[in-house]
N, C-alpha and C positions, 0 to 999 in steps of 0.2 A: 272445280276443286282439284281434279287429277292433274290438269295442266299446270296449276300453281305448284303442286308438289314436284312435278317434273322440272319446272323452272328452278326450284330450289336445289334439286339434285344436280342439274346442269351447272349451276353456279359453283358447286363445290368441286368440279373437275378443273384440273389445270394441266398444262403441257410443260414438257421439259426436254432439253436436248439430251441425247444419250440413249442407252439401250432401253430404259424404261421411260417411255415418253409420256405415257398417260398415268396420272395419279389422281386419287380421290381423297378428299378429307372426310372426316366423320360427319355424319349428318347431325346437326345440332338443332334440336327442337326444344322449345322452352314453353312453360306454362306461365300464366300471369301469377305473380306472387300472391300467396294466401294472405288474407287480411288478418292482421294481428288482433288477438282478442284483448279487449280492454278489461283489465281486472278492476273489481270494485276496490276503491282505496280503503274502505273500512275492513273488507276481508283481508286485504294485504296487511293492514296494521294488526289485525287480530292474529294472523299467522306469525308475524314477527314477535308478538307478545307471548304466544305459546312457545315459540322457540327459546325466548329469553327465560321463561319459567323452567323449561327443561334444563337449560344450562345452569340456572341457579340451583336446582335440585342436585344436579351432578356435583357442582362445586361444594354444596353443603355436605353431601355424603363423603366427599374426599377430605373435607376439613381444610382449614387455612394452613398454608405452608408456614413452617417455622422460619422466621426471619433471622438472618445472621446478624448478631450485634456488631456494631462498629466500635472496637476497643481502641483503635489507633488514634482516634480524634478526641480523646479526653483531654480537655484543656482546663488549666487552673482558672477558677472563677475570678480571681484577682486580676488576671490578664485580660478578662473580657469586659472590665468596667469601662464606662464612657470617659472617665476622667483621664484614662491612660492614652486616649487617642490623640494624635497630633492634629493640630489645626492646619488647614491648607493656607499657605502663604499667598498673598496677592502679589503678582509680579507685574511691574509697570511695563508699559509698551517699549521703552528704550531697552530695558533689560532683556525682554523676549527677543527683540530685534538683534541685539548684540549676541545672544546665544545662538540664534539662527545663523548669523554671519560666521561665528566661530565654528559652528557645525559644518557649514559649507566649506570653509577654509580647510578644516581637518579632513574632510572627505576628499578634496582636491589633492592635499598633501599625500594622503595614503594611496590614492590612485597613481600619482606620479612615482611614489616609491615602488609600487607594484610593477609599473611599466619599466622602471630602471632595473629592478631585480630580474625581470623576465628577459630584458635585453642582454643583461650580463650572462645569464644562463644560456641563452641562444648563441651568443658569441663564443662562449667557452665550448659548447658542443660543436659549433662550426669549426673552431680552430683545432679541436681534438680530432674531428673527422678528417680534416685536411692533413694533420700530422700523421695520422694512421695511413692515409693514402700514400703520402710521400715515403713512409717507412716500408710500405708494401712494395713500392717500386724499387727500393734499395735492397731489401732482403725479406723473403717470405718467412724464414725461420724467426727473425726478430719480430715480424708482424704477429705471427701466431703466438709468440711468447708474450707480446704486449696485450693481446686481447684475452689472455687467460685471467680467470677470476683470482683475486688475491684473498686467501683465507684469513690473513692477519688484518685485513682492512676493517672488518666488523667481527671481532671475536665473539663467537657464539658457543655456549656450552649447552649441549642437548643431552639429557639423560634418557636412556631407553628403559626397557623393562628391568625390574629388579631381579636379583639372584634368588630371593626367597619369595615364596607365594604369600599372599595376604593372610593375616591371621583371621581364622573363622570366628565370628561372633565377637569382634573386637570391641563393639560398643558396650558389651557386658563387663569387660575388664579394662575399660579406658582409664588412662592415668588421670584424667580430669575429674573422675568421680562417677557416680551413678547417673545414668541418663533415663529419665522417665518422660515418656511422650504424653503430654497433657493437651494435645491439640483436640479441640472440639470438632466433632463430625456433624455436619448439617446435611439434611436431605432435602 
């Protein structure tokens, strides 16, 4: 038995080049796993039933939560009648094939239009870049003036803070009349 333990310890040593040539790993010993206890299915079921009873008691003591009514979806009864519903039209095979063909043609047309517009934009950017490079070779001052942002191109009016502070309790003296908050609070 002692020789077996020594063999295990010898196996955990290893050598290495350098100042610390011998190293040892931790001795790892294990036990066989414990056998799992098999619980009786009836006891397990009874345990779950007791837990459910406790949960129901707690829920009964707390009471049912008040449900928030949905007011947004009140629809006139006349609009819900069956006679107002449209019947689905039967479309023959030729019509559905024609619609599918037209849809494909439209998709191709829109894709080609997108490609043309993209190419036009790329060409405009390329020619603008080339013109700016040529302008830079001619005159640096003109180039710097050309790359400046034009404030008149997109006129924007931005208003900052006002000169007067806001009126306190403005909702009480609002020109639209009295404001009464009637929002229902639900917990």
